C-alpha positions as CSV (number, residue, x, y, z in Angstrom):
1,M,168.0,94.4,72.8
2,S,165.5,93.2,75.4
3,I,165.8,89.7,77.4
4,G,163.1,87.7,79.9
5,I,163.8,87.7,83.0
6,K,162.9,85.5,85.8
7,L,163.8,86.4,89.7
8,G,164.5,84.2,92.7
9,I,163.7,80.9,91.4
10,F,164.5,78.5,94.5
11,S,162.1,75.2,94.0
12,E,160.9,72.8,96.9
13,L,163.8,70.2,96.0
14,D,166.4,73.6,96.6
15,A,164.9,74.2,99.9
16,A,165.3,70.5,100.8
17,A,168.8,70.3,99.7
18,A,169.3,73.5,101.5
19,E,167.8,71.8,105.0
20,A,169.7,69.0,104.9
21,G,173.0,70.5,104.1
22,G,172.7,72.8,107.0
23,G,174.3,76.1,105.1
24,D,173.5,78.7,102.6
25,A,172.7,76.3,99.6
26,I,173.2,78.0,96.1
27,E,170.5,80.0,94.7
28,L,169.6,81.6,91.4
29,V,169.2,85.2,91.7
30,G,167.7,85.4,88.3
31,Y,168.3,84.5,84.4
32,A,167.4,85.7,81.1
33,A,167.1,84.0,77.9
34,G,166.8,85.5,74.5
35,K,167.8,85.3,70.6
36,K,168.9,87.8,67.8
37,S,167.8,86.7,64.6
38,S,168.0,89.5,61.1
39,G,168.7,92.2,63.8
40,T,165.4,91.8,65.6
41,W,165.5,90.8,69.5
42,W,162.9,88.5,70.8
43,S,162.5,87.6,74.6
44,N,160.9,84.7,76.2
45,P,159.9,84.1,79.2
46,T,158.0,87.3,80.1
47,P,158.0,89.9,81.2
48,T,161.0,91.6,79.5
49,M,163.6,94.2,80.4
50,D,166.7,96.1,79.1
51,D,170.3,94.5,79.2
52,E,170.5,94.7,83.0
53,P,171.1,92.6,85.6
54,P,168.4,91.4,88.1
55,D,167.4,93.9,90.8
56,G,169.8,92.6,94.0
57,M,172.9,91.3,92.3
58,Q,175.9,91.7,94.4
59,Q,179.7,90.9,94.8
60,N,180.2,87.6,94.6
61,D,177.7,86.4,92.6
62,L,178.5,84.2,89.7
63,I,177.3,84.8,86.2
64,I,177.2,81.8,83.8
65,F,176.8,83.3,80.2
66,T,176.3,81.0,77.0
67,W,175.9,82.0,73.4
68,M,174.4,79.9,70.7
69,W,174.8,80.0,67.2
70,P,175.1,77.9,64.0
71,M,177.7,78.6,61.7
72,W,178.0,82.5,61.1
73,T,179.8,84.8,63.2
74,D,181.6,83.7,66.4
75,P,180.7,86.5,69.2
76,G,183.8,85.4,71.0
77,T,184.5,85.5,74.7
78,P,182.7,88.9,76.2
79,S,185.2,91.3,78.1
80,G,186.0,90.4,81.6
81,Y,184.6,86.6,81.6
82,T,186.5,83.5,81.5
83,Q,186.0,80.8,78.7
84,L,184.8,77.4,80.6
85,L,183.5,75.6,77.2
86,H,183.1,75.5,73.5
87,T,181.6,73.0,72.1
88,I,181.5,72.7,68.1
89,G,178.7,70.1,67.1
90,P,177.2,68.8,64.0
91,S,176.9,71.5,61.0
92,S,179.0,74.3,62.7
93,L,176.1,74.5,65.3
94,Q,178.4,75.9,69.0
95,F,178.0,76.4,72.3
96,R,180.5,78.8,74.2
97,T,179.8,79.1,78.0
98,T,181.9,81.8,80.1
99,Y,181.8,82.8,83.5
100,K,182.5,85.5,85.8
101,V,182.6,86.9,89.9
102,V,180.9,89.7,90.1
103,G,183.5,92.5,91.9
104,A,183.1,95.3,94.1
105,S,181.4,97.3,91.2
106,V,178.2,95.4,90.4
107,D,177.5,94.9,86.7
108,T,174.9,97.1,85.1
109,S,174.9,95.4,81.7
110,F,175.1,91.8,80.0
111,P,177.1,91.0,76.8
112,T,174.9,91.2,73.6
113,P,175.8,90.0,70.7
114,T,176.0,92.4,67.3
115,E,175.7,90.4,63.9
116,G,174.2,86.9,63.1
117,Y,172.2,84.6,64.7
118,H,172.9,84.1,68.2
119,H,170.4,82.6,71.3
120,F,171.7,83.2,74.8
121,F,171.2,82.2,78.4
122,V,172.5,84.3,81.1
123,S,172.2,83.1,84.8
124,V,173.3,84.4,88.0
125,W,174.2,82.4,91.2
126,R,174.5,82.9,94.8
127,N,176.6,81.3,97.5
128,V,178.5,79.4,95.2
129,D,182.3,78.8,96.0
130,T,184.3,82.0,94.3
131,S,187.6,80.2,94.5
132,N,186.3,77.3,92.8
133,P,183.2,77.4,91.2
134,F,183.0,74.4,89.3
135,D,182.6,71.1,91.3
136,A,183.2,68.9,88.5
137,T,184.5,69.0,85.1
138,P,181.5,69.8,82.5
139,T,180.6,67.5,80.1
140,V,179.0,67.7,76.3
141,A,177.4,65.7,74.0
142,T,176.5,66.4,70.5
143,G,174.2,64.4,68.2
144,Y,172.4,64.4,64.9
145,N,168.7,63.2,64.3
146,T,168.1,62.1,67.9
147,N,166.6,63.5,71.0
148,A,169.3,65.9,73.0
149,N,170.9,63.3,75.7
150,P,173.2,65.1,78.1
151,A,175.9,63.6,79.3
152,S,176.2,62.4,82.8
153,I,178.2,64.2,85.1
154,T,179.8,63.3,88.3
155,T,179.4,65.7,91.3
156,Q,182.3,65.9,94.2
157,T,180.5,67.8,96.9
158,D,177.2,67.4,98.3
159,N,174.2,70.2,97.2
160,A,176.4,71.0,94.1
161,V,173.8,72.3,91.6
162,V,173.5,70.6,87.9
163,L,173.0,73.0,85.2
164,V,172.0,71.8,81.7
165,L,172.3,73.7,78.5
166,A,170.9,72.4,75.2
167,G,170.8,73.8,71.9
168,R,169.4,72.2,68.5
169,T,169.3,73.5,65.0
170,W,166.7,73.0,61.7
171,G,164.1,72.9,64.7
172,W,161.5,74.9,62.3
173,H,159.4,76.7,65.2
174,S,159.3,73.8,67.4
175,A,159.3,73.4,71.3
176,W,161.0,71.5,73.7
177,T,158.3,69.1,73.9
178,G,159.9,67.1,76.8
179,W,162.5,67.8,79.6
180,P,165.1,65.8,81.7
181,S,162.9,64.3,84.2
182,G,163.6,64.8,87.5
183,Y,164.2,68.8,86.9
184,P,161.5,70.8,88.0
185,A,159.3,72.8,86.1
186,D,160.1,76.2,87.7
187,N,164.1,75.6,86.8
188,R,163.4,75.5,82.9
189,A,164.1,78.2,80.4
190,E,163.6,78.7,76.6
191,S,165.4,81.2,74.3
192,G,162.7,81.5,72.2
193,R,163.1,80.0,68.9
194,D,163.4,80.7,64.8
195,G,163.5,78.6,61.8
196,W,166.7,77.5,62.4
197,T,167.6,77.3,66.0
198,G,166.3,77.2,69.4
199,A,167.8,76.7,73.2
200,A,167.3,75.4,76.6
201,L,168.0,75.5,80.1
202,T,167.3,73.3,83.4
203,W,168.6,72.8,86.5
204,K,168.7,71.0,89.8
205,T,170.2,71.0,93.4
206,I,171.8,67.4,93.8
207,E,171.7,66.9,97.5
208,S,174.4,63.8,97.9
209,A,177.6,63.6,95.7
210,G,177.6,61.4,93.0
211,T,176.6,60.7,89.2
212,E,174.1,62.7,87.8
213,D,172.5,61.8,84.5
214,P,170.1,64.2,83.6
215,G,167.7,62.1,80.7
216,T,166.9,63.5,77.7
217,F,165.2,66.2,76.2
218,T,162.6,65.7,73.6
219,H,162.3,67.9,71.0
220,A,161.8,67.8,66.8
221,S,165.1,66.3,65.9
222,Y,168.4,67.1,64.0
223,F,171.7,68.7,65.2
224,W,172.2,69.2,68.3
225,I,174.4,70.1,71.7
226,T,174.4,69.9,75.2
227,Q,176.6,70.9,77.9
228,T,176.3,69.7,81.4
229,I,177.8,71.5,84.4
230,A,178.1,71.2,88.1
231,L,178.4,74.6,90.5
232,R,180.0,74.0,94.2
233,Q,178.2,75.3,97.0
234,A,180.6,77.7,99.1
């Protein structure tokens, strides 16, 4: 299996939040996005690498791992991970988001599904509160034949990072043509897409605690799911 990996993403908005907060802002160490269809893996974005964590991952980093699949075999919760959300949407489209805090023995691989059609995202974050990594109760939204409209989330502390995950089915090879307003272009990933499904991830730092309403994705309409998650700064 190969995955796309992007390292050291730290946007101007994130830098501004770090300066305002006066502490170590939450930092993305790296992310990967990919899909499995009919036994073959594709990766997006490039470059590709085997199922290895990003260089420099270390103890107390937080791994967020999400599967998306349409109707077929449920891959379950990977060994060593804790389930955060399992969302079942229209037409049995499903998202399962799990997480783990990296221990003294740093992970050398990520889980991979062995059958069926699956999309996945894995992102690794630093300076997250490992005792209470989630700043607010995650929110979900589902729909049919409309653009994916993520639910709002109310952060409790300054400089939380909001992650928005979106998945859709029956996209017929079409791209995500629009992203939630205010989420930097560098802070976006797609899992790759096929005739059945596609998934997307975007994120940004919220400098002042309060309600964040990400706005909609635009895409070929059919069944969709979104999950909105907030990470708490250490």
